[in-house]
Structures are given as C-alpha cells and as structure tokens.
N, C-alpha and C positions, 0 to 999 in steps of 0.2 A: 628673636623669640620664635618658638615653634608655631606653625600655622595649623589651625584646625582645618581638616580637609572637608571637601564637599563631594559626596558620591550619590549616584542615583540608586534608588531602592533595589533595582535588579542587579546591582553590582555590590550590594552591601551585605551579602550573606554572612560574612565573618562578624558583622556587628549585630545582626538581628537574631542569630541563632543563640540558643542558651549555651552558656559556658559552664562546663562541669568543674566542680572544685577538685583539683588534683592533689590528693593527699597521700598517695601510696608511699612516697619517699619520706614524708614527714611522719607517717605512721610507724615506719621502721625505726625512725629516730626516737620517737616518744615511747614506744612499747617497753623498752628496758627501764625507762624512767618510771612508768606506771608500776611495773613489777617491783622495782626497788622500794617505792613508797608503800606499796601494799605489804611488803615483807618487813621493812625496817622503819616505817613511820617517820616520826620527827627527825630521826638521824639522817635519813635519806633526803628529806625535804630540805634540811639545813645544808647538806652538801650541795644540792642543786641550786639552792638560793645563793650560796656563795659563788658557785661556778657561773651561773647564768645571770643573776640579778646584781652581782657585786655587793652582796649583803655581808657585813662584817660582824653583826651582832649574834646573840645567842637566843633572843626571845623574838618570836615572830610578831607579837602583838604590839601595835603602835597606838598609843592613846590619842583620841581625838580632842581631848580637853583643851589643849594649848595651841591649837591652830589659830593663826592670826591672818585675817583677810580684811579687805576693805568693806566699808558700810555699803558701797554700791554692789559689791558681790553678794552680800547677805540679802540685800533688797531683791536682787535678781533671783536668788534662790527661793525667796518667799513667793514671788510671782510665778516662777516656773513650777514649783512644788504644788501650789494651789491648783493650777490648771491641770497638771498631770494627775493629781489625786481626784479631781472632779471627773475627769474622763475615765479613770480606772474604776470609779464607783459606777459609772454608767455601764461598763462592760461586765461587771460582776454578775454571774448567773444568780437567779433568784429561785428560792424554793417555791414549789407550787403543788397543788393537790386538786384532783378531780374525782368526784364520786359519780359513777355511771348508774343508770337505772337498773342494770342487771346485777348490781351488788359488788362490782369491782371498785375499790378505792385505790387509785394510783397516783403516784407523785414522785417527787425527788427531793432529797435533802442535799444541802451544799456544805461541805466540810473542807477547811483549809488544810494544806500540807502542813506538817509539823515543822519543817525546816527548809531553808533554801540558802544557796551560795551565790553571791554576785561577783563576777569577775570584772574588774574595772581596769581597762588599759591605761598605761602610764608611760608609754615609750616616747615617740616623737611628740605626741600630743596627749598629755594627761587629760582625762575626760570626766570631770565631776558631774557633768550632765548625765552620763551613763549611770552613775550611782543613783541619781534621782529616778531615772527611767526603769531601773531594775528593782530597786528597793521599795519604792512607793506602791506599785501594784501588789507586791507581796504583803505589805502592811495593810493595804485596803482589804486584801483577801483574808487577813487574820493570821498569817504565818507568825509563829511565836519566836522561833530561832532563826535569826538572820545573820549570816556571816558574809563579810566583805573582804575580798582579797585583791591586792594590787601590788605590782612589783616595785613601784616607786611612788607611794602616795604623797603627793605634794600638799601644801597647806590648803588648797582649794578642795581637793578630794577629802581631806580630813575634816574640813569645816562643813562640807556637805553631809558627811556621815554624822557629825555631831548634831547638825540641824535636824536630822531625822531620828535622833535619839540613839545612835549607835556609838557605844563608848570606845570601841577600838576597831582597828583594821588590821588584817593579817598582811604583813609585808612579804609577799611572795607572788611570783608570776609564772607564766608558762605552764607546761604540762605537769610539773610537780605541784603547782597550786591546784589544778583541776583534780589530780589524784588525791591530794590531801582532803579535799572537800568530798570526793566520792567515797573514799574508804574510811575517813576519819582517822585521826591520830590522837596522841595524848594531849596535844594542844589545840587541834582543829576538830570541831564537831563534824560528824558524818551528816550530810544533808540529803534531802529527798530530790532536789532539783538544782541544777547549776545553770545559770543564765549569764548572758553578757558576751560581747564580742571580744575577739583577740586575734593574735597572729595565726599563721598556718599551723603552728605546733599546738596552740590551744584548741584550734578546730579539730586537729587530728586526735588529740586526747579525748575530746568530748565525743567524737565519733566512736572511738574504741570502747568508751565506757558507757555509751548509750545502752540501756537495758539494765545495767547495774545501778545507774542513777538516771533520773530524768534530766533531759536537757531541753533547751529551746530549739535550736537548729544548728546545722553546720554552716557557719558563716564564711563566705568568700569575700573578694574585693567589693567595695561599695560601688553603687551604680545609680545613675539617674537617666530617665528618658523624659524629654519634653515634647509635647505635641502642640505646635502653634502655627497658625496660618497668618496671623497678623499680630505683632506684639512689638514692644520696645526692644530693640536689639541690645541695649545696655543691660536690661533686666535679664534677657536670655543669656548673654555672655557671662554676667555675674553669677547666675545660677549654675551654669556649666562649670565655671571655675571653682565655685564653692564645693562642688563634688570632687573635682580633679585634684584639689589641694590635699585631700585626705591621704592619698597613697599613689605611688607610681603605677599601681595596678588598677586604680579606679577607672571607671568608664562613664563618660558623659556624652549623651546622644540627643541631638535635636532632630525631630521628624517634622518636616514642613512641606507645604505644597508651593512655597514661594521662593523662586531662585533669588529674587532681590533681597528678601529677608535673609536668606542663607548667606549671601555675600556680605551683607552688613554685619551679621553676627560674627563671621570670620574676622573681619577687620576690627570689630569691637573687642573680641577676645584677645587679639594681639595687642591692642592698645592697653587693655586692663592688665595684661601680664607684665607690662613694662614697670608697673609700680607695685606689683604684688609681692610681698615678702616671701610667700611660699611658692614663688614661680619655679624654682628648680624642680620641685615635686610636681606641680601642676602641669608644667611644660611636658614632662615625660608622659604623664597620663593623657594629655591632650594629643600628643604626637602618636602614641602607640595604641590607644584604646578608645579614642573618641572620634566623633564625626558629626557633620550635618548631613542628613540623608534627605534627598529630594524625593517626595512621594507623589504619585499621580493624583491622589485624592486623600481626604481626611480618613475615609474608610480604610484605605490601604495603610495609612499611618497607624490607625488603631489595630489593624490586623498584625502589623509588624510588632507593635508594642505588646500585644497579647502573646505573641510567640516568644518574645524575650522574657516576659513576666518580670518586669524590673522591680528592684527594691523600692525606688522612689519614682513616681509618675506625676508629672505636672501637665495639666490640660488647661488651656486657655478658654476653651469653649465647653461650658457645662453640659451642653446637649450631647456631648460624647460620652458622658458618664454611664448611661445605661449599656453602652457597647463594651465597656471595659470589663474583662473577665479575670485578668490576672495582674495583680500589683501588690506590693507590700504595703504601701501607703500612697494615697492620692491627694494631690494639692490642686485646688481648682481656682483659676482666675489669677489676674496679675498681682493681686495683693496677698497671695499665699505662697511665698517662697519656701523652698524645702528647708531653709535654715530655721524658719519659724517652728517647724515640727521637730527639728533637731534639739530645740531648747525649751520652748515655752508655751506653745499653743495648746498642748494637752495630750494628743496622741503620742504613742510610744515611738522612739527612734531605734529601738532594737528590732530589726526587720529582716525578713528572709532575703537572701541573695542567690545569685547563680541559678535562677529559675525556680527556686523553692517556693516563690509566691504562687506557683500553680497549685500548691496543696495546702497552704496556710497563710494567715496574715501575721501581723507583728505580735510582739510580746504584749500580754495583757494580764489583768487581774485573774482572768479565767484560767491562765496557766498555773495558778497557785492554789486552785481548789479542785476538789473531786465532786462531780455531780453523781450522787448515788441514788439509784432507782429504789422505790419502796412500793410494795403492793400488799393490799389486804383484801381477801375475798370472803364474802359471806358463804355459808354452807350452800345456799341456793345458787350463788354465782359459780361455785366450784362444780355443782351438779350439772349445770348447763354446759360447762366447758369440758366435762369429763369425756364425752365421746370423741371430741377432737384431740384431747390430750392423749388418751389411751391408743387411739388409732395411729397417731403420729409416732408415739413411743414404740409401738410394736412394729411399725414400718421400718424403724431404725434398729430393731433388734434389742431394744432396751426394756425388757420385761419388768424389771423392778420399778422403773419409772411408772409404767401403767398401773402396777399393783399399788404403788404408794398413793394413788388417787382412789382406786376402787376400794381399798381397805377402809376408807373413811365413810363408805356407804354400805358396808356389809355385803358387797357383791363378791 
C-alpha cells in the first residue's frame, strides 16, 4: 500500500500553495457543446446524452414515484434533511427596516430566485446527499421551480428527490446538462442559478456560462486540512482516507507539531488502507496529493492552512478558531469528523475548493435569494441631503442628477 509521506513545512510548498483549477483544455472541449445546445435545444442534448451518458431513451424525464429503497435509507434521509433544513433556515437573510431621526426610512426586502437547477453527480459515486444539500436550501429560500439533473440517477437519488417533493429528475449529465439548464429547452426549464459539483467538464461549462446564469463556484478536486497537536491517530488516518477515497486528485493534509503523531498516523493510514474497498482510489490520492506536514508551531500550521484556504478544515483545538481566516467549512474537536458535515449535521457540503474559500463560504439558502435595498425619504430628509447630492453629482458631471433633486424644491 502507498505510504503517506512526512515533510517539514519549509519543504512543503507544493502542498500549502493554492492550486488553481486548470480548465483551459476542458473549456475548448465543452464550448462547442454549449453552442450546439443553445442552437438546437433538446435535439443536441439528446445526441450528447447518448454519446456521453449512454442514454438510449427519448424522454429525459425520469419519474421518482417508483424508486425503491430501504427503510434505513429513508430514516437517514429524514434525519439529514431535518438538520440541513434547520441550518438553512438559520442562514436565510431576514428583512429589516430602520427609521432614522432625519426622516430616512431604510431597509431591505428578501425575494427568492424564481428557479434553480441542481446538478447531482452519479459517476463512480452517485450522491443522493448532494441532492439534499442543493435542493433543501433552495426550498427554504422559497424557490418555486427546482430542476434536478443527473447522468445516472440511481434509486437512492430518485428516492431523495421524491422525499423532497420533486416528481421527476432529468437524466442528463456533463456540459450538455449545464447548457440545458442555462439556456432552457422545450423539455428543460431555463433556471436562474445552477449549483452542485461535477467533473472538470461540468466545472468548465459553469465557468463559461457564468454571467448568463448564476452559479455557485468553479469546483476543483476535493481537499481536507487537519490541524492537530495531539489526537487519536486512528481518527486522523480515517479522516484523511475519507477525503482521499473521493477522487485520485483529492488532497488530504495533516498539519502537526508532533513528529511522533505524524509517524503513528502514517502507519495507521497504511493499516486502514489494507481493508478499505476504495483503496485503489485512496492510495493514488494519498501518494500524489497528500502529506503529513511537520510545523514548528500551531501558529505556523494555521498560517499554512490560511494560505491554502481549504475546502474542509478540521481543528482539534477550538482556541485556534479566531485565527482561521479562510476555509470552506470548519470542523471542531475529535467528535466532529468531516463525514458528519458531508451527510447529516446540517451545514452544507457543497463547498469552495482550490483556494476559492478565500472569497466565499459554502452553498447556503442565501445563494437563492436577492436582498433588495429599499429607501423612503421624507421631504425634509431629502432637503437635508440635497447639498451633498447636488455637489457630488456636479463633481461627476451629472447635471441631470443634481436637477432631479433641486426641481423638488423649486430651486
């Protein structure tokens, strides 16, 4: 089995620097697909679905009514959905109003997007949990039209959709699915925002269409950083492997000040790999993209983590939390494994990767609403503001702006 390497922080530049998502080649591949769907709609989508998804039918819509799953799976859905919904409700922006003594009444109203599209991966690992994570925040926000697309919706994905009240799923994947949602076709509604992870071609399509349709972010390979000075090596190894098994490009990094802990985690990782059914994938990710990095101090470990801006960050010492500046989602303490957030604790698992956590957090109900500013001024409030307004307007050469205020006072 592949061994997890131990490196010192001053020799770990390749691990702690942010890795850009390289999409240029994929963009060249998907651009003609996007153009074809824009021009020919369902006909083009069907051609690509047959070519890339192995689809043999003529109707993209798959009913969720007849999906059969175990009672245990349905119980798990209920638990996860309840917690995800509760957290999404906490994140939803609220309307508020303030009336100031000078006569300004200011506030904001919150309005949902009219439609959204959720892309649910179904390749090596079909992900019904992603359906919960993408659809529930939109439902909490009040989005009326929700479209779900997946290249190979298995019974669990269909059952999760049915559980959330979605009668059908579009059986399509890749760039052509993103294009269908962005442009709309005779069969697929045009949506306001597309969310959900996918392969490099899905990411490239979302990047090229950003601006024509809202997206969440450009997702790259998944990643985890753990900062631990003293912890159970079995837990640390298990958490590293839980990330590594996602994809051969996944990255799993432990930052520690303890050489003894580092050595024990390396041995434990090798031991757990021996019985892991996903070891062929995890081994490659561990060998090529992962490491235990020895740091001179916890402060140095935090600095390295902030430079990386990881998708998932696990910290065993809660006192480090105020020092964390950049992370997609943070897991605190030995009883908060990243897998809990992947499925059922409540926070969203659709998270920024490749350093994008420097500029935003994970998907939330706030991504599916617009916060619209509202203002109402009394005549006296406008009169008090008039000198500032007209002076600034004329400084910018916008005379009509100034006059639109002065005309209200007969000046």
